[in-house]
C-alpha angles and dihedrals in degrees: 000000000000117000130204103359132018120247118253129271127000091344089060091048091054093043090052093048092048092049090048089051091050092051091051089052090053090246092138133186127194091243098048095108097051092040093052091043088057090047089053093048090047092054094243094120134018132235086251089061089054091048092052089052091048093245104114111163 
């Protein structure tokens, strides 16, 4: 699994969606918050996605 920041393009989109799914399933990693923040900043997920996962910044 990718750590820190998502890769670019469609691979980043998929990596962000998979990490979000893991968080929703309570399969947590220590770097979830920074990774998902980078996903948000990169445009791969929305604030609404974070809200749904209970991770609003």
